[in-house]
C-alpha positions as a printed NumPy array, in Angstrom:
array([[ -7.384,   1.028, -22.847],
       [ -7.124,   0.572, -19.096],
       [ -8.191,  -2.668, -17.231],
       [ -7.114,  -4.992, -14.663],
       [ -5.81 ,  -8.326, -15.517],
       [ -7.725, -11.565, -14.358],
       [ -8.739, -14.996, -15.297],
       [-12.294, -15.874, -14.821],
       [-12.56 , -16.921, -11.395],
       [-15.7  , -15.886,  -9.675],
       [-15.501, -15.562,  -5.91 ],
       [-18.569, -16.967,  -4.368],
       [-20.304, -14.021,  -2.798],
       [-21.859, -13.725,   0.637],
       [-25.503, -12.966,   1.08 ],
       [-24.223,  -9.459,   2.562],
       [-22.98 ,  -8.637,  -0.564],
       [-24.789,  -6.463,  -3.056],
       [-24.209,  -6.83 ,  -6.887],
       [-24.861,  -4.074,  -9.202],
       [-26.617,  -5.211, -12.375],
       [-25.497,  -3.163, -15.104],
       [-27.751,  -0.714, -16.439],
       [-27.619,   2.051, -18.866],
       [-27.077,   4.539, -16.078],
       [-26.346,   4.289, -12.321],
       [-25.394,   7.05 ,  -9.564],
       [-24.086,   7.073,  -6.332],
       [-22.245,   9.364,  -3.898],
       [-18.892,   8.198,  -4.698],
       [-17.922,   5.88 ,  -7.862],
       [-14.135,   3.708,  -7.251],
       [-13.   ,   2.08 , -10.322],
       [-10.227,  -0.691,  -8.938],
       [-11.382,  -2.937,  -6.419],
       [ -7.852,  -3.643,  -4.987],
       [ -7.414,  -3.084,  -1.27 ],
       [ -6.821,   0.704,  -1.607],
       [-10.46 ,   0.452,  -3.501],
       [-12.062,  -1.488,  -0.697],
       [-10.426,   1.072,   1.63 ],
       [-12.314,   3.872,  -0.082],
       [-15.564,   2.089,  -0.197],
       [-15.73 ,   1.16 ,   3.04 ],
       [-14.437,   4.511,   4.464],
       [-17.077,   6.24 ,   2.458],
       [-19.817,   3.551,   3.242],
       [-19.128,   4.069,   6.972],
       [-20.094,   7.971,   7.03 ],
       [-23.163,   7.182,   5.244],
       [-22.351,   7.557,   1.438],
       [-23.592,   5.427,  -1.531],
       [-20.808,   3.539,  -3.084],
       [-20.15 ,   1.879,  -6.258],
       [-17.183,  -0.24 ,  -6.51 ],
       [-16.115,  -1.201,  -9.855],
       [-13.319,  -3.711, -11.205],
       [-12.132,  -4.884, -14.176],
       [-11.684,  -8.465, -12.892],
       [-14.243, -10.848, -11.765],
       [-13.278, -10.521,  -8.117],
       [-11.975,  -8.033,  -5.604],
       [ -8.564,  -7.641,  -3.475],
       [ -6.194,  -6.922,  -6.227],
       [ -2.451,  -8.963,  -5.587],
       [ -3.508,  -9.51 ,  -1.909],
       [ -6.175, -12.001,  -2.715],
       [ -3.33 , -13.073,  -5.116],
       [ -1.078, -14.503,  -3.512],
       [  0.835, -11.179,  -1.835],
       [ -0.236, -12.139,   1.865],
       [  3.237, -11.461,   3.634],
       [  2.231,  -7.701,   4.741],
       [  5.107,  -5.735,   4.208],
       [  5.499,  -3.723,   7.291],
       [  8.689,  -3.318,   9.665],
       [  7.145,  -0.869,  12.008],
       [  3.131,  -1.817,  12.485],
       [  2.651,   1.245,  14.888],
       [  2.992,   2.95 ,  11.482],
       [ -0.354,   1.742,   9.398],
       [ -3.175,   1.447,  11.14 ],
       [ -7.026,   2.099,  10.482],
       [ -8.735,  -0.185,   8.325],
       [ -5.818,  -2.16 ,   8.061],
       [ -5.448,  -2.862,  11.226],
       [ -9.059,  -3.754,  11.556],
       [ -8.217,  -6.203,   8.747],
       [ -5.532,  -7.914,  10.713],
       [ -7.733,  -8.125,  13.956],
       [ -9.996, -10.082,  11.386],
       [ -7.352, -11.977,  10.355],
       [ -6.258, -12.959,  14.015],
       [ -9.826, -13.739,  15.042],
       [-10.52 , -16.83 ,  12.015],
       [ -7.336, -18.025,  13.118],
       [ -7.504, -18.136,  16.794],
       [-11.237, -19.899,  16.061],
       [ -9.538, -22.436,  13.676],
       [ -7.25 , -23.154,  16.406],
       [ -9.523, -23.131,  19.045],
       [-11.209, -25.946,  17.375],
       [ -8.269, -27.816,  16.272],
       [ -5.519, -27.417,  18.68 ],
       [ -3.104, -29.473,  16.49 ],
       [ -3.318, -26.277,  14.153],
       [ -0.588, -23.366,  14.65 ],
       [ -1.937, -20.921,  12.487],
       [ -2.001, -18.148,  15.205],
       [  1.859, -18.469,  15.258],
       [  2.026, -18.401,  11.397],
       [ -0.02 , -15.406,  10.917],
       [  1.981, -13.183,  12.959],
       [ -0.564, -11.295,  15.044],
       [ -2.807, -11.318,  11.771],
       [ -0.174,  -9.664,   9.627],
       [  0.229, -13.219,   7.561],
       [ -2.806, -14.71 ,   5.698],
       [ -3.966, -16.806,   3.049],
       [ -5.117, -15.09 ,   0.017],
       [ -8.708, -16.993,  -0.099],
       [ -9.132, -15.57 ,   3.503],
       [ -7.94 , -12.118,   2.403],
       [-10.565, -12.139,  -0.326],
       [-13.166, -13.655,   2.111],
       [-12.215, -10.749,   4.83 ],
       [-12.492,  -8.02 ,   2.252],
       [-16.282,  -9.182,   0.846],
       [-17.247,  -9.563,   4.542],
       [-16.065,  -6.187,   5.083],
       [-18.104,  -4.792,   2.058],
       [-20.986,  -6.598,   3.164],
       [-21.285,  -5.294,   6.641],
       [-22.283,  -1.617,   5.006],
       [-25.539,  -2.404,   4.745],
       [-25.859,  -2.479,   1.122],
       [-24.191,   0.997,   0.754],
       [-21.519,  -0.568,  -0.983],
       [-22.816,  -2.428,  -4.983],
       [-20.174,  -4.086,  -6.618],
       [-19.617,  -3.962, -10.791],
       [-17.637,  -6.492, -11.151],
       [-15.935,  -7.908, -14.857],
       [-16.467,  -4.448, -16.354],
       [-13.819,  -2.712, -18.203],
       [-13.228,   1.195, -18.093],
       [-14.352,   2.639, -21.899],
       [-14.374,   6.537, -21.471],
       [-14.552,   9.019, -18.859],
       [-16.295,  12.403, -19.48 ],
       [-14.728,  15.559, -18.468],
       [-16.366,  18.868, -17.95 ],
       [-14.968,  22.099, -17.011],
       [-12.013,  20.372, -15.975],
       [-13.875,  18.219, -13.996],
       [-15.036,  14.296, -13.854],
       [-18.352,  13.68 , -14.544],
       [-18.58 ,  10.229, -15.691],
       [-17.572,   6.912, -16.852],
       [-18.554,   4.565, -18.958],
       [-18.069,   0.706, -18.361],
       [-18.639,  -2.215, -20.629],
       [-19.569,  -5.618, -19.439],
       [-16.743,  -8.15 , -19.958],
       [-19.266, -10.885, -20.232],
       [-21.469,  -8.998, -22.377],
       [-19.847,  -7.208, -25.218],
       [-21.843,  -4.286, -26.315],
       [-23.436,  -3.872, -22.955],
       [-22.536,  -0.277, -21.24 ],
       [-23.4  ,   0.713, -18.197],
       [-22.555,   4.725, -17.463],
       [-21.572,   5.98 , -13.996],
       [-22.028,   9.284, -12.406],
       [-20.659,  10.649,  -8.74 ],
       [-20.129,  13.864,  -6.999],
       [-16.775,  12.174,  -6.663],
       [-14.6  ,   9.69 ,  -8.334],
       [-11.766,   7.858,  -6.888],
       [ -9.022,   5.741,  -9.273],
       [ -7.57 ,   2.856,  -7.13 ],
       [ -6.222,   0.746, -10.058],
       [ -2.308,   0.042,  -9.983],
       [ -1.997,   1.169, -12.695],
       [ -3.829,   5.154, -12.635],
       [ -5.822,   3.704, -15.838],
       [ -9.01 ,   6.194, -14.898],
       [ -6.642,   9.069, -14.295],
       [ -5.118,   8.993, -17.143],
       [ -8.347,   8.365, -19.281],
       [ -9.541,  11.753, -17.62 ],
       [ -6.585,  13.51 , -18.537],
       [ -4.332,  13.547, -15.587],
       [ -0.713,  14.477, -16.395],
       [  1.299,  11.08 , -15.068],
       [  4.922,   9.478, -14.96 ],
       [  6.162,   6.033, -15.899],
       [  9.845,   5.159, -15.478],
       [ 12.335,   6.7  , -13.788],
       [ 13.326,  10.804, -12.786],
       [ 16.845,  11.423, -13.113],
       [ 19.132,  11.805, -10.005],
       [ 18.886,  15.706, -10.872],
       [ 15.088,  15.926, -11.358],
       [ 14.528,  16.128,  -7.691],
       [ 18.005,  15.81 ,  -6.066],
       [ 17.243,  12.566,  -4.797],
       [ 20.683,  10.369,  -4.626],
       [ 19.465,   7.118,  -5.609],
       [ 17.244,   7.81 ,  -8.465],
       [ 18.107,   6.947, -12.214],
       [ 20.093,   4.094, -13.753],
       [ 21.906,   2.716, -10.74 ],
       [ 23.651,  -0.539,  -9.247],
       [ 23.727,  -1.162,  -5.841],
       [ 24.342,  -3.858,  -3.164],
       [ 21.418,  -5.152,  -1.367],
       [ 20.946,  -3.028,   2.046],
       [ 24.024,  -0.795,   1.253],
       [ 23.638,   3.447,   0.428],
       [ 26.076,   3.714,  -1.751],
       [ 25.874,   3.411,  -5.417],
       [ 28.447,   1.51 ,  -7.287],
       [ 29.984,   2.083, -10.455],
       [ 28.108,   2.495, -13.679],
       [ 25.216,   4.473, -11.73 ],
       [ 24.694,   7.17 , -13.865],
       [ 21.65 ,   8.194, -12.483],
       [ 19.986,   8.664, -16.17 ],
       [ 16.036,   9.149, -16.346],
       [ 14.564,   6.37 , -18.164],
       [ 11.119,   4.662, -19.219],
       [ 12.286,   1.293, -17.484],
       [  9.408,  -0.519, -15.009],
       [ 10.524,  -2.337, -12.464],
       [ 10.319,  -6.256, -12.437],
       [  6.998,  -7.691, -11.684],
       [  6.578, -11.315, -10.599],
       [  3.831, -13.484,  -9.181],
       [  3.469, -14.239,  -5.592],
       [  2.406, -17.972,  -5.944],
       [  0.785, -19.784,  -2.854],
       [  1.67 , -23.366,  -2.719],
       [  1.816, -26.091,  -0.019],
       [  3.593, -29.684,   0.552],
       [  0.53 , -31.26 ,   2.141],
       [  0.267, -34.415,   0.036],
       [ -3.454, -34.59 ,   0.135],
       [ -3.793, -30.595,  -0.844],
       [ -0.706, -30.632,  -3.589],
       [ -1.441, -30.801,  -7.082],
       [  1.815, -31.403,  -9.286],
       [  3.184, -28.276, -11.217],
       [  3.114, -29.068, -14.783],
       [  5.712, -28.088, -17.371],
       [  4.627, -24.779, -19.077],
       [  3.667, -25.294, -23.269],
       [  6.091, -22.239, -23.836],
       [  8.885, -23.528, -21.381],
       [ 12.547, -22.245, -22.681],
       [ 15.488, -24.145, -20.683],
       [ 17.824, -21.29 , -21.968],
       [ 15.743, -19.133, -20.087],
       [ 17.41 , -20.286, -16.675],
       [ 20.683, -20.437, -17.781],
       [ 22.294, -18.445, -14.863],
       [ 20.8  , -20.713, -12.518],
       [ 21.658, -23.778, -13.946],
       [ 25.107, -22.408, -13.871],
       [ 25.052, -21.654, -10.14 ],
       [ 23.755, -25.097, -10.109],
       [ 26.603, -26.856, -11.352],
       [ 29.419, -24.777,  -9.71 ],
       [ 27.544, -25.755,  -6.542],
       [ 26.146, -22.569,  -5.594],
       [ 22.614, -23.441,  -5.248],
       [ 21.595, -26.203,  -3.246],
       [ 18.491, -25.463,  -2.14 ],
       [ 15.126, -24.091,  -3.196],
       [ 15.097, -21.191,  -1.012],
       [ 18.14 , -20.429,  -2.353],
       [ 16.228, -19.629,  -6.036],
       [ 12.854, -18.499,  -4.716],
       [ 11.897, -17.033,  -1.412],
       [  9.476, -19.147,   0.68 ],
       [  7.264, -17.928,   3.553],
       [  5.141, -20.597,   5.475],
       [  1.426, -19.451,   6.093],
       [ -1.462, -20.667,   7.893],
       [ -3.201, -24.059,   6.856],
       [ -0.032, -25.489,   5.107],
       [  0.908, -22.869,   2.195],
       [  3.547, -21.062,   1.486],
       [  3.926, -17.766,  -0.273],
       [  6.596, -17.589,  -2.549],
       [  8.374, -14.381,  -4.101],
       [ 11.616, -13.574,  -5.976],
       [ 14.993, -13.226,  -3.952],
       [ 17.429, -10.348,  -4.453],
       [ 21.144, -11.142,  -5.133],
       [ 22.776, -11.522,  -1.603],
       [ 25.597,  -9.54 ,  -1.345],
       [ 27.595, -11.957,   0.709],
       [ 26.903, -15.345,  -2.034],
       [ 25.972, -13.314,  -4.898],
       [ 23.164, -15.629,  -5.547],
       [ 20.626, -15.98 ,  -6.749],
       [ 21.634, -13.952, -10.053],
       [ 18.153, -14.631, -11.334],
       [ 15.033, -15.758,  -9.738],
       [ 10.896, -15.04 , -10.239],
       [ 11.418, -11.436, -11.154],
       [ 11.219, -11.155, -14.984],
       [ 13.246,  -7.956, -15.66 ],
       [ 12.466,  -5.757, -18.666],
       [  9.411,  -7.584, -20.008],
       [  6.769,  -5.594, -18.308],
       [  8.309,  -2.191, -19.088],
       [  4.936,  -2.013, -21.411],
       [  2.313,  -2.891, -18.722],
       [  1.463,   0.782, -17.489],
       [ -0.15 ,   1.87 , -20.218],
       [ -0.833,  -1.185, -22.369],
       [ -3.81 ,  -2.256, -24.143],
       [ -6.009,  -5.212, -22.514],
       [ -4.607,  -7.397, -24.635],
       [ -1.058,  -6.37 , -24.484],
       [ -1.398,  -6.812, -20.684],
       [ -3.19 , -10.334, -21.019],
       [  0.238, -11.502, -23.138],
       [  2.36 , -10.116, -20.451],
       [  0.379, -11.688, -17.872],
       [  0.755, -15.325, -19.438],
       [  4.413, -14.855, -20.165],
       [  5.19 , -13.935, -16.613],
       [  3.146, -16.88 , -15.549],
       [  5.361, -19.452, -17.709],
       [  8.104, -17.903, -16.837],
       [  7.813, -18.026, -13.105],
       [  6.188, -22.011, -13.779],
       [  8.763, -22.6  , -15.562],
       [ 11.544, -21.668, -13.207],
       [  9.824, -23.859, -10.401],
       [  9.624, -26.818, -12.714],
       [ 13.358, -26.634, -13.679],
       [ 14.161, -27.246, -10.041],
       [ 11.848, -30.113,  -9.784],
       [ 12.566, -32.134, -12.812],
       [ 15.855, -31.023, -14.876],
       [ 18.085, -33.648, -15.282],
       [ 20.82 , -31.598, -14.32 ],
       [ 19.745, -30.429, -11.053],
       [ 20.757, -32.842,  -8.433],
       [ 18.552, -35.106,  -6.776],
       [ 18.754, -33.381,  -3.377],
       [ 17.758, -30.174,  -4.73 ],
       [ 14.964, -31.473,  -7.025],
       [ 13.635, -33.43 ,  -4.276],
       [ 13.625, -30.374,  -2.069],
       [ 11.786, -28.37 ,  -5.056],
       [  9.272, -31.111,  -5.361],
       [  7.918, -31.162,  -2.308],
       [  5.71 , -28.233,  -3.482],
       [  2.794, -27.978,  -5.619],
       [ -0.478, -26.098,  -6.205],
       [ -2.836, -26.017,  -3.231],
       [ -5.963, -27.56 ,  -4.708],
       [ -8.154, -24.926,  -2.461],
       [ -6.63 , -21.958,  -3.422],
       [ -7.633, -20.228,  -6.967],
       [-10.17 , -22.958,  -7.621],
       [-11.399, -21.596, -10.81 ],
       [ -8.15 , -20.585, -12.269],
       [ -6.197, -23.949, -12.289],
       [ -4.893, -22.746,  -8.743],
       [ -2.785, -20.087,  -9.989],
       [ -2.929, -16.578,  -9.156],
       [ -5.162, -14.55 , -11.077],
       [ -3.255, -11.56 , -11.179],
       [  0.832, -10.871, -11.669],
       [  2.388,  -8.611,  -9.096],
       [  2.123,  -5.058, -10.754],
       [  4.858,  -3.508,  -8.415],
       [  4.566,   0.249, -10.499],
       [  2.375,   1.186, -12.881],
       [  1.931,   5.167, -13.775],
       [  2.458,   7.315, -10.949],
       [  0.304,  10.744, -11.192],
       [  1.509,  14.296, -10.518],
       [ -0.803,  15.602,  -8.108],
       [ -1.054,  18.816,  -5.882],
       [  2.745,  17.509,  -3.738],
       [  5.063,  14.89 ,  -4.922],
       [  6.425,  12.949,  -2.621],
       [ 10.387,  12.343,  -3.374],
       [ 13.574,  10.554,  -1.348],
       [ 14.241,  13.586,   0.058],
       [ 10.879,  13.648,   2.398],
       [ 12.233,  10.598,   3.947],
       [ 15.438,  13.028,   5.333],
       [ 15.626,  13.517,   9.382],
       [ 15.493,  17.122,  10.35 ],
       [ 18.451,  17.365,  12.628],
       [ 16.589,  19.762,  14.994],
       [ 13.072,  17.456,  15.274],
       [ 15.115,  14.462,  14.99 ],
       [ 12.193,  13.46 ,  12.622],
       [ 11.316,  13.629,   9.116],
       [  9.884,  16.569,   7.692],
       [  6.5  ,  17.173,   9.209],
       [  3.266,  17.633,   6.98 ],
       [  0.373,  19.272,   8.369],
       [ -1.883,  17.819,   5.924],
       [ -0.67 ,  13.827,   6.61 ],
       [ -3.107,  10.785,   5.799],
       [ -0.498,   8.319,   6.702],
       [  2.696,   7.093,   7.299],
       [  5.471,   5.095,   5.158],
       [  7.594,   3.167,   7.036],
       [  9.102,   0.473,   4.572],
       [ 12.214,   0.967,   2.789],
       [ 13.147,   2.413,  -0.605],
       [ 12.67 ,  -1.019,  -2.26 ],
       [ 12.494,  -0.9  ,  -6.155],
       [ 13.055,  -4.503,  -7.747],
       [ 15.336,  -5.04 , -10.898],
       [ 14.717,  -2.83 , -14.65 ],
       [ 17.057,  -4.444, -16.483],
       [ 18.012,  -8.378, -16.298],
       [ 21.518,  -9.54 , -14.833],
       [ 24.424,  -8.127, -16.585],
       [ 27.81 , -10.533, -15.452],
       [ 29.529,  -6.565, -15.641],
       [ 27.894,  -5.915, -12.323],
       [ 28.147,  -8.988, -10.19 ],
       [ 26.451,  -9.311,  -7.292],
       [ 23.585,  -6.598,  -8.304],
       [ 20.458,  -6.346, -10.833],
       [ 20.211,  -2.628, -12.116],
       [ 17.869,  -0.786, -10.257],
       [ 17.358,  -3.07 ,  -7.521],
       [ 18.031,  -1.565,  -3.952],
       [ 17.121,  -1.525,  -0.52 ],
       [ 17.678,   1.343,   1.396],
       [ 16.556,   2.255,   5.027],
       [ 14.803,   5.414,   6.233],
       [ 13.152,   6.651,   9.124],
       [  9.326,   6.852,   9.051],
       [  7.802,   9.749,   7.036],
       [  4.526,  11.359,   6.503],
       [  2.329,  11.477,   3.438],
       [  0.568,  14.682,   2.967],
       [ -2.999,  14.934,   1.357],
       [ -1.615,  16.427,  -2.089],
       [ -0.136,  13.463,  -2.975],
       [ -3.673,  11.815,  -3.556],
       [ -5.194,  15.278,  -5.694],
       [ -4.31 ,  15.283,  -9.218],
       [ -3.302,  18.09 , -10.469],
       [ -5.801,  19.281, -13.642],
       [ -8.939,  17.677, -12.916],
       [-11.165,  17.794, -10.04 ],
       [-13.554,  15.6  ,  -8.744],
       [-11.23 ,  12.551,  -8.466],
       [ -8.707,  11.127,  -6.066],
       [ -6.084,   8.807,  -6.78 ],
       [ -4.584,   6.604,  -3.657],
       [ -2.608,   4.118,  -5.482],
       [ -1.076,   5.403,  -8.153],
       [ -0.288,   8.321,  -6.432],
       [  2.29 ,  10.988,  -6.492],
       [  5.605,   9.904,  -6.087],
       [  8.797,   9.747,  -7.67 ],
       [  9.727,   6.635,  -8.742],
       [ 12.202,   6.32 ,  -5.452],
       [  9.727,   7.474,  -3.216],
       [  6.877,   5.149,  -4.617],
       [  9.078,   2.027,  -3.788],
       [  8.754,   3.108,   0.114],
       [  4.519,   3.654,  -0.347],
       [  4.014,   0.632,  -2.769],
       [  3.038,  -1.223,   0.146],
       [ -0.681,  -2.828,  -0.021],
       [ -1.486,  -1.855,   3.714],
       [ -0.199,   1.949,   2.84 ],
       [ -2.974,   1.415,  -0.018],
       [ -5.532,   0.784,   2.207],
       [ -4.824,   3.363,   4.36 ],
       [ -4.481,   5.987,   1.707],
       [ -8.082,   4.642,   0.291],
       [ -9.658,   5.04 ,   3.71 ],
       [ -8.061,   8.488,   3.547],
       [ -9.798,   9.023,  -0.302],
       [-13.137,   7.344,   1.19 ],
       [-13.325,  10.323,   3.975],
       [-11.752,  12.76 ,   1.994],
       [-15.175,  11.943,  -0.868],
       [-17.713,  12.216,   2.147],
       [-15.897,  15.401,   3.42 ],
       [-16.162,  17.068,  -0.205],
       [-19.607,  16.195,  -0.937],
       [-20.405,  17.482,   2.681],
       [-19.117,  20.992,   2.305],
       [-20.023,  21.194,  -1.251],
       [-15.962,  21.905,  -2.082],
       [-13.757,  20.167,  -4.707],
       [-11.796,  17.615,  -3.185],
       [ -8.059,  19.88 ,  -3.267],
       [ -9.806,  22.065,  -1.086],
       [-11.836,  19.674,   1.861],
       [-11.043,  20.305,   5.143],
       [ -8.078,  18.391,   5.922],
       [ -8.186,  18.909,   9.719],
       [-11.1  ,  17.253,   9.863],
       [-10.319,  14.584,   7.65 ],
       [ -7.317,  13.615,   9.986],
       [ -9.474,  14.045,  12.816],
       [-11.884,  11.6  ,  11.518],
       [ -8.854,   9.682,  10.544],
       [ -7.182,   9.881,  13.781],
       [-10.202,   9.   ,  15.89 ],
       [-10.597,   5.495,  14.051],
       [ -7.024,   4.709,  14.612],
       [ -5.566,   6.02 ,  11.244],
       [ -1.861,   6.661,  11.744],
       [ -0.819,  10.371,  11.093],
       [  2.613,  10.383,  12.661],
       [  4.578,   7.481,  13.822],
       [  4.962,   6.954,  17.616],
       [  6.575,   3.927,  18.413],
       [  5.182,   3.666,  21.781],
       [  1.736,   4.675,  20.954],
       [ -0.55 ,   1.664,  20.745],
       [ -3.995,   1.705,  18.499],
       [ -6.08 ,   0.948,  21.554],
       [ -4.381,   3.776,  23.63 ],
       [ -7.446,   6.111,  24.532],
       [ -4.993,   9.496,  23.855],
       [ -4.741,   8.139,  20.44 ],
       [ -6.684,  10.417,  18.561],
       [ -5.376,  13.618,  20.083],
       [ -1.801,  12.449,  19.736],
       [ -2.002,  11.568,  16.375],
       [ -3.223,  14.981,  15.641],
       [ -1.291,  16.984,  17.131],
       [  1.793,  14.566,  16.433],
       [  0.977,  15.381,  12.57 ],
       [  1.807,  19.217,  13.323],
       [  4.887,  18.191,  14.8  ],
       [  4.158,  17.895,  18.858],
       [  7.304,  15.802,  19.619],
       [ 10.545,  15.311,  18.47 ],
       [ 11.446,  12.309,  17.347],
       [  9.81 ,   8.874,  17.487],
       [  8.221,   8.815,  20.803],
       [  5.136,  10.142,  22.345],
       [  6.464,   9.401,  25.863],
       [  2.905,  10.688,  27.26 ],
       [  3.483,   9.758,  31.004],
       [  6.628,  12.623,  30.845],
       [  5.688,  15.311,  32.595],
       [  6.253,  18.742,  30.652],
       [  8.104,  21.914,  31.888],
       [  6.857,  25.344,  30.911],
       [  9.712,  25.397,  28.382],
       [  8.713,  21.899,  27.112],
       [  5.072,  22.746,  26.784],
       [  5.84 ,  26.016,  24.78 ],
       [  7.54 ,  24.695,  22.568],
       [  5.467,  22.099,  21.775],
       [  2.35 ,  24.322,  21.471],
       [  4.605,  27.039,  19.182],
       [  5.142,  23.827,  16.88 ],
       [  1.674,  22.855,  16.682],
       [  0.21 ,  26.354,  16.226],
       [  2.46 ,  27.17 ,  13.704],
       [  0.873,  25.218,  11.2  ],
       [ -2.817,  26.266,  12.302],
       [ -1.388,  29.888,  11.1  ],
       [ -1.677,  30.967,  15.424],
       [  1.063,  32.397,  17.447],
       [  1.886,  30.535,  20.604],
       [  2.699,  32.682,  24.174],
       [  5.601,  31.143,  25.92 ],
       [  6.338,  31.405,  29.254],
       [  7.8  ,  35.204,  30.406],
       [  9.588,  33.36 ,  33.185],
       [  9.882,  30.256,  35.029],
       [ 10.925,  27.807,  32.01 ],
       [ 12.161,  25.373,  34.097],
       [  8.815,  25.277,  36.127],
       [  6.237,  22.236,  35.866],
       [  3.482,  23.046,  33.268],
       [  0.321,  23.232,  34.702],
       [ -3.221,  23.083,  33.229],
       [ -4.09 ,  26.603,  34.464],
       [ -0.694,  27.801,  32.639],
       [ -1.569,  26.244,  29.513],
       [ -5.097,  27.27 ,  29.733],
       [ -3.982,  30.815,  29.806],
       [ -1.759,  30.41 ,  26.463],
       [ -4.316,  29.023,  24.715],
       [ -6.637,  31.497,  25.742],
       [ -4.188,  33.757,  24.665],
       [ -3.66 ,  32.118,  21.178],
       [ -7.661,  32.498,  20.38 ],
       [ -9.316,  29.433,  21.892],
       [-11.162,  27.744,  24.691],
       [ -9.234,  25.682,  26.722],
       [-10.417,  21.875,  27.379],
       [-10.57 ,  21.061,  31.25 ],
       [ -7.617,  18.924,  32.913],
       [ -7.358,  18.749,  36.579],
       [ -5.082,  21.134,  37.671],
       [ -1.692,  20.519,  38.628],
       [  1.375,  19.205,  36.721],
       [  0.953,  18.058,  33.041],
       [  2.154,  15.255,  31.276],
       [  2.223,  15.037,  27.588],
       [ -0.843,  12.816,  27.706],
       [ -3.153,  15.673,  29.778],
       [ -1.395,  18.376,  27.387],
       [ -2.308,  16.231,  24.657],
       [ -6.055,  16.03 ,  25.576],
       [ -6.208,  20.167,  26.413],
       [ -4.566,  21.486,  23.047],
       [ -6.736,  18.706,  20.887],
       [ -9.885,  19.82 ,  22.939],
       [ -9.494,  23.235,  22.023],
       [ -8.016,  22.923,  18.225],
       [-10.043,  19.556,  16.92 ],
       [-12.507,  20.69 ,  14.278],
       [-15.999,  20.577,  14.698],
       [-17.26 ,  16.856,  13.674]])
């Protein structure tokens, strides 16, 4: 049965947040199952377009793993992720700026890294503020488990939820559009959407890094033993814990009742051999605002060969994606005990040198975080659950650079951009026969690539969008599976739901040109430009056209003057995705492109040209004219 794991820990709701009281039947324009960041992005986006939304959730809190410890936003190229996530970071920065202003001794603005690092409790508060700011259009239904999905003529028409606090108390939710924003794809699976778990073979999509694989971290070449075979292995989960070294806030970490010292044998071996002398050589530690530190599992460093084991607990999460609530609860507890046990060992074991014990013992639970769950995270980090089969399957090959265009494949229905590396964690426990690696764990960089709308549109079932457990191969999902991207895809699904209702069409037939215009004008990123700030006045035009291949490479270079040859090539790239043919310069390709000449080309292609002062055009002027001509009616 689908569900979302949690312990009881009710976040204090703001006065503006509307809670939906369970009744026998409720209806909204859009119903979302899963109050993850992706679900919140979808809810806020739909509500801002005037839609009524019910945001339902198995847990008794919102925010998914972001409000449970994953607060070090994984973004290498920040211009690749905009929209509601960028708004979220501005709220973070505003909060810490106010705190530091009130107390100049604080260093929160510096520690928050321009709003991209934050406390879990602050993230949860901001999510509530974003929901509560929509004038009651978003109703929250928390602590409810999905029990049934009704599908008629291949269309999802309703879902039935049970109140976890009152077994047997059911609520049926109906909507024009449903969105599954769970990490596991629970609603999609219950509705009959085809899906995959585990790993595809190298041959299935011709992906170099698919299937069973051994690789050094940040290297590209598979090592001996890499068969590329498919299997049902799921990458390791762990907790993203928040701890503190502030004495008045620190709560000691206790030994778990199920503690088993033998589970940490490799760590003890490395300590005995002198290979590990510091806490940070076993577990990653990130300094966060207000005296917190975020912990994460570490990979095997190719130069040192340590840590051979960390917080990632491989193999024991394999059943999670399709497990029952009771099974997931057991896995949650097993991971919690294992991760806490690792920290307790480093702080207390008599065989651990005193200096290392002292280094580890500076950290304890933060008494102000997760106060109703003994200061422990309420959710384990589910790095991967089900992956639906959608209208488009994103693969590793979508990250391949076109040598002519000098960028990755143009996706004219793009709704977002992926820039994080292909980054799956280990699938099997450490094997001494393969030193310096964990099977399945690799980190391979790529150039930014676009995410087409078909990735969130499931095959077979209508009336449903899936922004989190979306349609990717295993390798591609491990570039996409970052919470900022989930917010972006959720936002796109919220807008798409609105357009589906407005145009009275199935979600797979929404006008993606208009969807993209709404996203771009909300500072959503459709293509990556490293030199185009979110605040730039020409951002919407260049993003919308960039999704259609406006520029070669990854720079907008908006002040660059264009020749007629340059402009003709750019217009041809854009119009081919509009099903139109562009007129090129009959002569004078090296002459400056003017507004008059461009207006003539647009007229020949069947468009009325927008106004632009006559004279030589730069990229920005070209973009304004072409976008004004092609922009869908809003």
